[in-house]
Kinemage of the C-alpha trace (Angstrom):
@kinemage 1
@onewidth
@group {chain A} dominant
@subgroup {mainchain}
@vectorlist {calphas} color= white
{ca met a 1} P 203.012 -54.959 32.137
{ca asp a 2} L 206.777 -54.657 31.529
{ca thr a 3} L 207.480 -57.897 33.417
{ca pro a 4} L 206.658 -60.997 31.321
{ca leu a 5} L 204.188 -63.412 32.845
{ca leu a 6} L 206.381 -66.305 31.696
{ca ser a 7} L 209.977 -65.915 30.593
{ca ile a 8} L 211.664 -68.891 28.926
{ca ser a 9} L 215.451 -68.751 28.637
{ca gly a 10} L 217.709 -71.275 26.919
{ca leu a 11} L 215.451 -74.318 27.379
{ca thr a 12} L 217.066 -77.451 25.977
{ca lys a 13} L 215.760 -81.015 25.969
{ca ala a 14} L 217.374 -83.936 24.154
{ca tyr a 15} L 216.298 -87.525 23.642
{ca pro a 16} L 218.363 -90.358 22.125
{ca gly a 17} L 218.973 -89.415 18.503
{ca val a 18} L 217.141 -86.075 18.562
{ca val a 19} L 217.327 -82.652 20.207
{ca ala a 20} L 213.685 -81.736 20.758
{ca asn a 21} L 214.380 -78.197 22.029
{ca asp a 22} L 217.669 -76.399 21.426
{ca asp a 23} L 218.309 -73.230 23.460
{ca val a 24} L 214.743 -71.904 23.122
{ca ser a 25} L 214.001 -68.460 24.566
{ca phe a 26} L 210.911 -66.207 24.413
{ca asp a 27} L 208.517 -64.301 26.669
{ca ile a 28} L 204.744 -64.354 27.140
{ca lys a 29} L 203.231 -61.084 28.350
{ca pro a 30} L 200.262 -60.745 30.706
{ca gly a 31} L 196.972 -60.643 28.795
{ca glu a 32} L 198.556 -61.838 25.544
{ca ile a 33} L 197.525 -64.587 23.130
{ca his a 34} L 200.876 -65.964 21.987
{ca ala a 35} L 201.027 -68.532 19.186
{ca leu a 36} L 203.588 -71.331 19.125
{ca leu a 37} L 204.167 -72.402 15.525
{ca gly a 38} L 206.275 -75.087 13.896
{ca glu a 39} L 206.073 -78.041 11.581
{ca asn a 40} L 205.637 -81.539 12.964
{ca gly a 41} L 208.599 -82.546 15.089
{ca ala a 42} L 209.707 -78.921 15.592
{ca gly a 43} L 209.550 -79.292 19.395
{ca lys a 44} L 206.240 -77.615 20.295
{ca ser a 45} L 204.873 -80.515 22.355
{ca thr a 46} L 208.102 -80.970 24.308
{ca leu a 47} L 208.228 -77.263 25.096
{ca val a 48} L 204.696 -77.049 26.502
{ca lys a 49} L 205.242 -80.273 28.445
{ca met a 50} L 208.194 -78.570 30.180
{ca ile a 51} L 205.998 -75.565 31.020
{ca tyr a 52} L 203.288 -77.896 32.364
{ca gly a 53} L 205.662 -80.029 34.434
{ca leu a 54} L 205.412 -83.213 32.377
{ca val a 55} L 209.038 -83.045 31.173
{ca thr a 56} L 212.174 -81.741 32.934
{ca pro a 57} L 214.506 -79.593 30.796
{ca asp a 58} L 218.169 -80.563 30.486
{ca lys a 59} L 219.280 -76.914 30.494
{ca gly a 60} L 217.800 -73.443 30.720
{ca glu a 61} L 215.336 -71.821 33.072
{ca met a 62} L 211.814 -70.446 33.298
{ca arg a 63} L 210.544 -67.547 35.405
{ca met a 64} L 206.917 -66.807 36.303
{ca asn a 65} L 206.335 -63.124 37.152
{ca gly a 66} L 210.063 -62.802 37.705
{ca ala a 67} L 210.329 -65.713 40.152
{ca pro a 68} L 211.998 -69.050 39.318
{ca phe a 69} L 209.534 -71.540 37.842
{ca ala a 70} L 210.474 -75.216 37.562
{ca pro a 71} L 207.424 -77.457 37.998
{ca gly a 72} L 208.306 -81.077 38.662
{ca lys a 73} L 204.784 -82.299 37.906
{ca pro a 74} L 201.526 -80.893 36.498
{ca ser a 75} L 200.020 -80.261 39.949
{ca glu a 76} L 202.904 -77.875 40.699
{ca ala a 77} L 202.321 -76.079 37.386
{ca arg a 78} L 198.610 -75.760 38.184
{ca gln a 79} L 199.405 -74.339 41.626
{ca ser a 80} L 201.491 -71.668 39.857
{ca gly a 81} L 198.536 -70.741 37.626
{ca val a 82} L 199.237 -72.818 34.503
{ca ala a 83} L 196.373 -74.797 32.946
{ca met a 84} L 196.364 -76.858 29.764
{ca val a 85} L 193.729 -78.082 27.322
{ca phe a 86} L 195.235 -81.039 25.468
{ca gln a 87} L 194.574 -81.919 21.829
{ca his a 88} L 193.265 -85.336 22.902
{ca phe a 89} L 190.481 -85.029 25.462
{ca ser a 90} L 190.954 -86.865 28.773
{ca leu a 91} L 187.324 -87.495 29.688
{ca phe a 92} L 185.339 -90.526 30.839
{ca asp a 93} L 182.278 -91.124 28.657
{ca ala a 94} L 180.262 -92.878 31.368
{ca leu a 95} L 180.624 -90.050 33.906
{ca asp a 96} L 178.722 -86.770 33.858
{ca val a 97} L 180.251 -83.330 33.278
{ca ala a 98} L 180.606 -82.459 36.966
{ca glu a 99} L 182.248 -85.791 37.796
{ca asn a 100} L 184.766 -85.336 34.962
{ca val a 101} L 185.568 -81.813 36.114
{ca ala a 102} L 186.056 -83.009 39.706
{ca leu a 103} L 188.582 -85.636 38.580
{ca gly a 104} L 190.796 -82.874 37.168
{ca met a 105} L 190.821 -80.783 40.363
{ca glu a 106} L 193.204 -81.061 43.294
{ca asn a 107} L 190.553 -80.412 45.961
{ca pro a 108} L 187.097 -80.433 44.369
{ca pro a 109} L 184.224 -78.884 46.331
{ca pro a 110} L 181.029 -80.830 47.125
{ca met a 111} L 179.277 -81.865 43.907
{ca arg a 112} L 176.331 -79.519 44.419
{ca asp a 113} L 178.678 -76.537 44.799
{ca leu a 114} L 180.778 -77.698 41.856
{ca ala a 115} L 177.705 -78.011 39.613
{ca arg a 116} L 176.739 -74.430 40.522
{ca gln a 117} L 180.281 -73.204 39.728
{ca ile a 118} L 180.261 -74.994 36.366
{ca arg a 119} L 176.962 -73.336 35.421
{ca glu a 120} L 178.178 -69.895 36.487
{ca val a 121} L 181.557 -70.076 34.751
{ca ser a 122} L 180.153 -71.657 31.593
{ca glu a 123} L 177.518 -68.934 31.278
{ca thr a 124} L 180.020 -66.158 32.030
{ca tyr a 125} L 182.305 -67.274 29.210
{ca gly a 126} L 179.629 -68.188 26.680
{ca leu a 127} L 180.237 -71.948 26.915
{ca pro a 128} L 176.929 -73.279 28.280
{ca leu a 129} L 177.155 -76.718 29.898
{ca asp a 130} L 174.746 -78.878 31.858
{ca pro a 131} L 176.776 -80.376 34.753
{ca ser a 132} L 174.477 -83.422 34.862
{ca arg a 133} L 174.910 -84.398 31.194
{ca thr a 134} L 176.724 -87.693 30.567
{ca val a 135} L 179.923 -86.899 28.661
{ca gly a 136} L 179.319 -89.752 26.219
{ca thr a 137} L 176.292 -87.878 24.876
{ca leu a 138} L 178.218 -84.652 24.182
{ca ser a 139} L 179.493 -83.449 20.808
{ca ala a 140} L 183.229 -82.862 20.321
{ca gly a 141} L 182.692 -79.126 20.791
{ca glu a 142} L 180.833 -79.680 24.056
{ca arg a 143} L 183.568 -82.028 25.280
{ca gln a 144} L 186.112 -79.330 24.658
{ca arg a 145} L 183.969 -76.979 26.757
{ca val a 146} L 184.284 -79.443 29.644
{ca glu a 147} L 188.089 -79.327 29.353
{ca ile a 148} L 188.106 -75.524 29.173
{ca ile a 149} L 185.710 -75.058 32.088
{ca arg a 150} L 187.817 -77.466 34.161
{ca cys a 151} L 190.806 -75.200 33.476
{ca leu a 152} L 188.918 -71.942 34.114
{ca leu a 153} L 187.765 -73.152 37.538
{ca gln a 154} L 191.472 -73.106 38.478
{ca asp a 155} L 191.554 -69.341 37.718
{ca pro a 156} L 194.674 -69.736 35.529
{ca arg a 157} L 197.143 -66.984 34.710
{ca leu a 158} L 198.417 -68.945 31.679
{ca leu a 159} L 196.176 -71.214 29.597
{ca ile a 160} L 197.897 -73.538 27.111
{ca met a 161} L 195.743 -74.769 24.217
{ca asp a 162} L 196.959 -77.485 21.824
{ca glu a 163} L 195.119 -77.609 18.449
{ca pro a 164} L 191.863 -76.425 20.075
{ca thr a 165} L 189.815 -76.069 16.867
{ca ser a 166} L 190.712 -79.362 15.175
{ca val a 167} L 187.281 -80.903 15.903
{ca leu a 168} L 185.077 -77.789 15.898
{ca thr a 169} L 182.588 -76.415 13.398
{ca pro a 170} L 183.021 -72.813 12.151
{ca gln a 171} L 180.277 -71.714 14.550
{ca glu a 172} L 182.001 -73.402 17.512
{ca val a 173} L 185.318 -71.785 16.519
{ca asp a 174} L 183.640 -68.360 16.679
{ca ile a 175} L 182.352 -69.122 20.186
{ca leu a 176} L 185.801 -70.308 21.315
{ca phe a 177} L 187.466 -67.157 19.982
{ca gln a 178} L 184.952 -64.967 21.818
{ca thr a 179} L 185.831 -66.839 25.018
{ca leu a 180} L 189.588 -66.476 24.471
{ca asn a 181} L 189.267 -62.774 23.721
{ca lys a 182} L 187.268 -62.310 26.949
{ca leu a 183} L 189.978 -64.137 28.902
{ca arg a 184} L 192.639 -61.931 27.298
{ca ser a 185} L 190.696 -58.791 28.250
{ca glu a 186} L 190.658 -60.024 31.861
{ca gly a 187} L 194.451 -60.423 31.889
{ca thr a 188} L 194.790 -64.161 31.288
{ca ser a 189} L 197.652 -65.113 28.958
{ca ile a 190} L 197.137 -67.866 26.391
{ca leu a 191} L 199.768 -69.993 24.644
{ca tyr a 192} L 198.036 -71.183 21.499
{ca ile a 193} L 199.259 -74.060 19.306
{ca ser a 194} L 197.607 -74.532 15.920
{ca his a 195} L 198.426 -75.419 12.327
{ca lys a 196} L 195.521 -73.278 11.103
{ca leu a 197} L 197.411 -70.142 10.207
{ca glu a 198} L 194.429 -67.993 9.278
{ca glu a 199} L 193.154 -68.571 12.814
{ca ile a 200} L 196.532 -67.482 14.151
{ca arg a 201} L 196.343 -64.300 12.078
{ca ala a 202} L 192.852 -63.501 13.364
{ca leu a 203} L 193.429 -64.307 17.044
{ca cys a 204} L 197.034 -64.028 18.200
{ca asp a 205} L 199.078 -60.994 19.238
{ca his a 206} L 202.497 -62.542 18.666
{ca ala a 207} L 203.886 -65.833 17.389
{ca thr a 208} L 207.092 -67.709 18.141
{ca val a 209} L 208.231 -70.046 15.364
{ca leu a 210} L 210.170 -73.249 16.083
{ca arg a 211} L 212.101 -75.162 13.447
{ca leu a 212} L 214.052 -78.334 14.253
{ca gly a 213} L 213.891 -77.463 17.947
{ca lys a 214} L 215.234 -73.909 17.587
{ca asn a 215} L 213.466 -70.559 17.882
{ca val a 216} L 213.846 -69.098 14.392
{ca gly a 217} L 211.883 -65.914 14.968
{ca thr a 218} L 208.927 -64.078 16.425
{ca cys a 219} L 206.352 -62.207 14.362
{ca thr a 220} L 203.072 -60.331 14.591
{ca pro a 221} L 200.627 -62.669 12.806
{ca ser a 222} L 198.239 -59.941 11.678
{ca gln a 223} L 201.120 -58.373 9.735
{ca arg a 224} L 202.085 -61.613 7.949
{ca thr a 225} L 200.290 -63.756 5.407
{ca ala a 226} L 199.572 -67.390 6.216
{ca arg a 227} L 202.038 -68.407 3.492
{ca glu a 228} L 204.805 -66.227 4.985
{ca met a 229} L 204.326 -67.852 8.388
{ca ala a 230} L 204.249 -71.327 6.836
{ca glu a 231} L 207.515 -70.620 5.044
{ca met a 232} L 209.070 -69.434 8.324
{ca met a 233} L 208.085 -72.788 9.801
{ca val a 234} L 209.587 -74.964 7.055
{ca gly a 235} L 212.474 -72.715 6.043
{ca asn a 236} L 211.550 -72.576 2.362
{ca ser a 237} L 208.638 -72.142 -0.002
{ca phe a 238} L 206.193 -74.890 -0.949
{ca ala a 239} L 203.512 -75.290 -3.580
{ca ala a 240} L 199.799 -75.141 -2.836
{ca pro a 241} L 197.835 -78.258 -3.872
{ca glu a 242} L 196.759 -78.168 -7.489
{ca ala a 243} L 194.242 -80.473 -9.124
{ca arg a 244} L 195.358 -82.051 -12.373
{ca ala a 245} L 193.199 -82.435 -15.434
{ca lys a 246} L 191.264 -85.684 -15.246
{ca ala a 247} L 188.279 -87.459 -16.718
{ca leu a 248} L 185.858 -89.292 -14.453
{ca gly a 249} L 185.520 -92.986 -15.203
{ca glu a 250} L 183.243 -95.773 -14.094
{ca ile a 251} L 181.744 -96.101 -10.630
{ca leu a 252} L 184.308 -97.882 -8.429
{ca leu a 253} L 182.498 -97.655 -5.085
{ca ser a 254} L 178.728 -97.749 -4.691
{ca val a 255} L 177.036 -97.576 -1.287
{ca lys a 256} L 173.261 -98.119 -1.190
{ca gly a 257} L 171.034 -97.859 1.887
{ca leu a 258} L 173.887 -98.575 4.309
{ca thr a 259} L 172.439 -99.184 7.781
{ca leu a 260} L 174.347 -100.075 10.930
{ca pro a 261} L 173.468 -99.880 14.634
{ca ala a 262} L 175.591 -97.789 16.973
{ca pro a 263} L 178.734 -99.679 18.069
{ca gly a 264} L 178.095 -98.909 21.743
{ca ser a 265} L 176.231 -96.719 24.165
{ca phe a 266} L 177.765 -93.532 22.789
{ca gly a 267} L 178.266 -94.334 19.105
{ca thr a 268} L 176.185 -93.191 16.149
{ca pro a 269} L 174.028 -95.496 14.006
{ca leu a 270} L 174.220 -95.207 10.229
{ca arg a 271} L 170.820 -94.536 8.677
{ca gly a 272} L 170.337 -95.438 5.028
{ca ile a 273} L 173.513 -93.889 3.592
{ca ser a 274} L 173.872 -93.942 -0.203
{ca phe a 275} L 176.498 -92.522 -2.577
{ca asp a 276} L 178.659 -93.413 -5.578
{ca val a 277} L 182.286 -92.504 -6.292
{ca arg a 278} L 183.800 -92.700 -9.766
{ca ala a 279} L 187.338 -93.343 -10.921
{ca gly a 280} L 189.230 -90.045 -10.802
{ca glu a 281} L 186.834 -88.441 -8.310
{ca val a 282} L 187.314 -87.120 -4.777
{ca leu a 283} L 184.147 -87.135 -2.666
{ca gly a 284} L 184.374 -84.957 0.443
{ca leu a 285} L 182.235 -85.767 3.479
{ca gly a 286} L 182.003 -83.148 6.235
{ca gly a 287} L 180.198 -82.950 9.538
{ca val a 288} L 180.612 -82.132 13.202
{ca ala a 289} L 182.625 -84.790 15.055
{ca gly a 290} L 180.499 -87.654 16.351
{ca asn a 291} L 177.918 -87.763 13.561
{ca gly a 292} L 178.888 -91.152 12.126
{ca gln a 293} L 182.293 -90.527 10.551
{ca asp a 294} L 184.116 -93.337 12.364
{ca glu a 295} L 181.172 -95.698 11.906
{ca leu a 296} L 181.022 -95.020 8.157
{ca leu a 297} L 184.716 -95.732 7.675
{ca ala a 298} L 184.422 -98.934 9.731
{ca ala a 299} L 181.491 -100.105 7.580
{ca ile a 300} L 183.151 -99.360 4.236
{ca ser a 301} L 186.547 -100.775 5.269
{ca gly a 302} L 184.907 -104.010 6.475
{ca glu a 303} L 185.775 -103.611 10.156
{ca arg a 304} L 182.039 -103.809 10.870
{ca leu a 305} L 179.573 -105.592 8.596
{ca ser a 306} L 176.386 -103.675 7.882
{ca asp a 307} L 172.905 -104.853 8.873
{ca gly a 308} L 171.278 -103.451 5.762
{ca gly a 309} L 172.122 -102.017 2.380
{ca ser a 310} L 175.016 -102.910 0.104
{ca ile a 311} L 178.612 -101.935 -0.653
{ca thr a 312} L 179.787 -102.616 -4.194
{ca leu a 313} L 183.458 -102.419 -5.216
{ca lys a 314} L 184.201 -102.381 -8.949
{ca gly a 315} L 180.848 -104.050 -9.607
{ca glu a 316} L 181.265 -106.773 -6.966
{ca asp a 317} L 179.180 -106.863 -3.789
{ca val a 318} L 181.657 -106.895 -0.875
{ca ser a 319} L 179.095 -106.269 1.874
{ca arg a 320} L 179.848 -109.573 3.645
{ca lys a 321} L 183.624 -109.466 3.176
{ca gly a 322} L 186.046 -108.417 5.914
{ca pro a 323} L 188.828 -105.823 5.733
{ca thr a 324} L 191.537 -108.198 4.484
{ca glu a 325} L 189.431 -109.323 1.518
{ca arg a 326} L 188.431 -105.757 0.712
{ca arg a 327} L 192.063 -104.661 0.822
{ca glu a 328} L 193.062 -107.428 -1.559
{ca ala a 329} L 190.285 -106.259 -3.892
{ca gly a 330} L 191.672 -102.709 -3.867
{ca leu a 331} L 189.691 -100.869 -1.138
{ca leu a 332} L 192.078 -99.289 1.381
{ca ser a 333} L 191.313 -97.085 4.366
{ca gly a 334} L 192.905 -94.735 6.876
{ca pro a 335} L 191.046 -94.214 10.191
{ca glu a 336} L 191.108 -91.024 12.248
{ca glu a 337} L 192.716 -92.450 15.386
{ca arg a 338} L 196.294 -92.893 14.272
{ca leu a 339} L 197.826 -94.380 17.432
{ca gly a 340} L 196.057 -97.578 18.431
{ca his a 341} L 193.824 -97.916 15.363
{ca ala a 342} L 195.806 -96.893 12.278
{ca ala a 343} L 199.091 -97.930 13.915
{ca ala a 344} L 200.117 -100.312 16.693
{ca pro a 345} L 202.039 -98.093 19.168
{ca asp a 346} L 204.798 -100.523 20.157
{ca met a 347} L 205.380 -101.959 16.672
{ca ser a 348} L 208.032 -100.496 14.388
{ca leu a 349} L 207.162 -98.626 11.202
{ca ile a 350} L 208.277 -101.719 9.273
{ca glu a 351} L 205.818 -103.881 11.203
{ca asn a 352} L 203.064 -101.298 10.881
{ca gly a 353} L 203.618 -101.299 7.134
{ca val a 354} L 203.205 -105.074 7.064
{ca leu a 355} L 199.879 -104.810 8.923
{ca thr a 356} L 198.081 -103.247 5.948
{ca ala a 357} L 200.352 -103.902 2.958
{ca ala a 358} L 201.396 -107.535 3.463
{ca arg a 359} L 199.395 -109.024 0.606
{ca arg a 360} L 198.930 -106.043 -1.682
{ca met a 361} L 202.660 -105.237 -1.765
{ca gly a 362} L 203.841 -108.866 -1.840
{ca leu a 363} L 205.485 -108.816 1.570
{ca leu a 364} L 204.539 -112.450 2.283
{ca ser a 365} L 206.101 -115.585 0.817
{ca asn a 366} L 204.651 -118.982 1.712
{ca gly a 367} L 203.144 -117.457 4.824
{ca phe a 368} L 206.400 -115.849 5.996
{ca ile a 369} L 207.145 -112.138 6.074
{ca gly a 370} L 209.883 -110.979 3.724
{ca trp a 371} L 211.530 -108.506 6.069
{ca gly a 372} L 213.777 -107.071 3.373
{ca lys a 373} L 210.774 -106.145 1.237
{ca ala a 374} L 208.941 -104.896 4.319
{ca arg a 375} L 211.830 -102.586 5.200
{ca ser a 376} L 211.990 -101.288 1.631
{ca phe a 377} L 208.262 -100.545 1.663
{ca ala a 378} L 208.518 -98.628 4.961
{ca glu a 379} L 211.537 -96.718 3.650
{ca glu a 380} L 209.606 -95.741 0.517
{ca val a 381} L 206.749 -94.344 2.605
{ca ile a 382} L 209.190 -92.489 4.866
{ca glu a 383} L 211.017 -90.951 1.906
{ca arg a 384} L 207.990 -90.035 -0.207
{ca phe a 385} L 206.069 -88.475 2.687
{ca asp a 386} L 209.050 -86.914 4.494
{ca val a 387} L 208.396 -88.775 7.753
{ca arg a 388} L 210.841 -87.433 10.356
{ca thr a 389} L 212.104 -90.519 12.174
{ca pro a 390} L 215.507 -92.027 13.068
{ca gly a 391} L 214.648 -94.993 10.837
{ca pro a 392} L 212.042 -97.580 9.813
{ca gly a 393} L 212.777 -99.644 12.921
{ca thr a 394} L 211.456 -96.873 15.175
{ca ala a 395} L 208.299 -97.646 17.183
{ca ala a 396} L 205.165 -95.818 16.053
{ca arg a 397} L 204.631 -94.266 19.487
{ca ala a 398} L 208.053 -92.549 19.277
{ca leu a 399} L 206.974 -90.355 16.342
{ca ser a 400} L 205.343 -86.960 16.749
{ca gly a 401} L 201.620 -86.996 15.962
{ca gly a 402} L 202.049 -85.254 12.631
{ca asn a 403} L 204.859 -87.531 11.462
{ca leu a 404} L 202.871 -90.629 12.370
{ca gln a 405} L 199.933 -89.163 10.438
{ca lys a 406} L 202.161 -88.747 7.370
{ca phe a 407} L 203.253 -92.369 7.688
{ca val a 408} L 199.796 -93.939 8.066
{ca val a 409} L 198.297 -91.905 5.193
{ca gly a 410} L 201.361 -92.426 3.012
{ca arg a 411} L 201.324 -96.166 3.711
{ca glu a 412} L 197.900 -96.417 2.022
{ca ile a 413} L 198.585 -94.048 -0.883
{ca val a 414} L 201.869 -95.773 -1.796
{ca gln a 415} L 199.872 -98.986 -2.311
{ca ala a 416} L 197.975 -97.281 -5.198
{ca pro a 417} L 194.464 -98.381 -4.137
{ca asp a 418} L 191.526 -98.493 -6.522
{ca val a 419} L 189.415 -96.915 -3.756
{ca leu a 420} L 190.725 -95.026 -0.733
{ca ile a 421} L 188.572 -93.820 2.162
{ca val a 422} L 190.418 -91.734 4.730
{ca asn a 423} L 189.212 -89.907 7.850
{ca gln a 424} L 190.953 -86.654 8.870
{ca pro a 425} L 193.969 -87.114 6.546
{ca thr a 426} L 195.804 -83.963 7.678
{ca trp a 427} L 194.735 -83.875 11.319
{ca gly a 428} L 197.500 -82.268 13.399
{ca val a 429} L 200.028 -81.843 10.582
{ca asp a 430} L 201.758 -78.592 9.618
{ca ala a 431} L 200.890 -76.493 6.583
{ca ala a 432} L 203.574 -77.895 4.309
{ca ala a 433} L 202.787 -81.520 5.226
{ca ala a 434} L 199.052 -80.895 4.840
{ca ala a 435} L 199.645 -79.416 1.377
{ca phe a 436} L 201.708 -82.469 0.409
{ca ile a 437} L 199.104 -84.964 1.663
{ca arg a 438} L 196.324 -83.117 -0.154
{ca gln a 439} L 198.378 -83.024 -3.330
{ca ser a 440} L 199.000 -86.775 -2.975
{ca ile a 441} L 195.234 -87.346 -2.717
{ca leu a 442} L 194.629 -85.247 -5.833
{ca asp a 443} L 197.398 -87.097 -7.689
{ca leu a 444} L 195.936 -90.456 -6.656
{ca ala a 445} L 192.567 -89.447 -8.094
{ca ala a 446} L 194.214 -88.114 -11.246
{ca lys a 447} L 195.686 -91.601 -11.808
{ca gly a 448} L 192.187 -93.120 -11.726
{ca ser a 449} L 191.500 -93.972 -8.091
{ca ala a 450} L 188.232 -93.118 -6.359
{ca val a 451} L 188.823 -91.273 -3.077
{ca val a 452} L 186.484 -90.523 -0.162
{ca val a 453} L 187.854 -87.876 2.221
{ca ile a 454} L 186.084 -87.511 5.574
{ca ser a 455} L 187.182 -84.346 7.334
{ca gln a 456} L 186.094 -81.656 9.776
{ca asp a 457} L 188.355 -79.160 7.987
{ca leu a 458} L 186.040 -77.450 5.511
{ca asp a 459} L 188.894 -75.617 3.788
{ca glu a 460} L 190.502 -78.985 3.136
{ca leu a 461} L 187.315 -80.471 1.713
{ca met a 462} L 186.746 -77.503 -0.579
{ca glu a 463} L 190.351 -77.731 -1.774
{ca val a 464} L 190.421 -81.407 -2.742
{ca ser a 465} L 186.807 -82.433 -3.402
{ca asp a 466} L 184.807 -82.605 -6.615
{ca arg a 467} L 181.546 -83.210 -4.718
{ca phe a 468} L 180.522 -82.670 -1.105
{ca gly a 469} L 178.096 -84.222 1.367
{ca ala a 470} L 177.567 -83.786 5.109
{ca leu a 471} L 176.916 -86.329 7.856
{ca asn a 472} L 174.395 -85.473 10.561
{ca glu a 473} L 173.273 -88.013 13.194
{ca gly a 474} L 174.281 -90.879 10.925
{ca arg a 475} L 172.434 -89.560 7.872
{ca leu a 476} L 174.069 -88.266 4.700
{ca ser a 477} L 172.844 -85.128 2.972
{ca gln a 478} L 172.320 -84.873 -0.747
{ca ile a 479} L 175.680 -84.922 -2.526
{ca arg a 480} L 176.388 -81.611 -4.280
{ca asp a 481} L 179.056 -80.307 -6.641
{ca val a 482} L 181.648 -78.247 -4.763
{ca ala a 483} L 181.624 -75.604 -7.486
{ca gly a 484} L 179.079 -72.996 -6.400
{ca leu a 485} L 178.640 -74.176 -2.787
{ca asp a 486} L 178.888 -71.384 -0.211
{ca ile a 487} L 179.630 -71.534 3.520
{ca glu a 488} L 175.969 -70.933 4.434
{ca gln a 489} L 174.841 -73.950 2.418
{ca ile a 490} L 177.596 -76.079 3.917
{ca gly a 491} L 176.568 -75.026 7.435
{ca leu a 492} L 172.949 -75.949 6.697
{ca met a 493} L 174.005 -79.331 5.325
{ca met a 494} L 176.123 -80.038 8.417
{ca gly a 495} L 173.199 -79.057 10.630
{ca gly a 496} L 170.881 -81.592 8.999
{ca ala a 497} L 168.755 -79.106 7.011
{ca ser a 498} L 166.509 -80.454 4.267
{ca asp a 499} L 167.586 -80.307 0.628
{ca met a 500} L 164.974 -77.569 0.048
{ca glu a 501} L 166.353 -75.474 2.938
{ca val a 502} L 169.903 -75.859 1.592
{ca ala a 503} L 168.766 -74.814 -1.869
{ca his a 504} L 167.012 -71.745 -0.448
{ca gly a 505} L 170.138 -70.950 1.554
{ca ala a 506} L 171.886 -70.138 -1.700
{ca ala a 507} L 169.182 -67.706 -2.751
């Protein structure tokens, strides 16, 4: 137990214009859950990519059980006992669970044997899976189980997990933690990356904190508050979001009986969704991933036109208008998938600003783009939302996930919309950035905008929302005031319980 499982010494990796990791050193012990913390752009992703063989360090060394460890590719890392569950799942919807697991193995056994192994391992670790289920029919939590089981079949000594609870319900988080604790008790080490600091406090034995690529300290999470760890990450204190006094105004967005078929074989249809949002109000919509969140945003933004029902913006029916017309009328949106949907990967931040703000911010003149104005707009977003980037000419794909998230949310808020609907506004961003984005949403509402926040982070929804509803299989629960709601009621709403059952849940 005195010899670290993995010892990292002086790892350095630089890219043009930025040092991602600067002389980073720390150890991971056998049977330890070790957190890796840091704000967006701190170097966490680069570090784990070096451990997993996706990136080669410029300097420094790693040792596994005392022996030199320098994987040149992921297969070499896996052969040494390192497995990784990525934040973005790498699964094929049209294939079944067993077929997806086989694709991630070097030498998969016959499918019948593999299906038996999946059942045995999934039951052993409390993650039940049917090997014959088509992945496209699985919830986000079940998809994550596929990724974890695929890793566990490799019998890893070190399991790396990147933001593993970002798409899970509270109940699924509990199941995951039970699994991780069982793995720890069996001697498996876990390197755990998350921005959810209360989870870190509850789960992890030690935490290494990165700031601007450097290791700025190690702590025992259970002995620190979430705020103390957040301040270690950013290097200073920051204010928690605070709602400002406001008076609700007229209804700016009214959705009545919204109905829409599923966009494909694995999408979710919308079934008679109705709600109103007033000026100055934040409506929070929760739900397990895959229950119609993306489809609802697409319908309200105008990306998909509904088959039934109506969408009224400031008293005008916009049901048959597309996204450009809705944007001009004051309805802006921010989708969940930031790279490829919210932002074009190979376009610069200037160009990505033009994509949604061209008309509203006056970036066009006689059909031509005013590049000076476009640059100024991108620079304003970068400055106001502290987007860490070499400059506005940088391609979207070159930003860390959290910094791109700050840009695409900030791009919409800076335009001062009458109505904003945003899905997962703080997904994958650090505590300080999340607090700033949430404060920006509250400030936008305080100035008279109507805001709809779709999120799987219940703490976030309770922090910013005036009223709350839950999506389940494309249906929306009764909208309720946040004041007085408890976690049991919220869980019932997310599970599709009737209004009477939710009411009794409070008793």
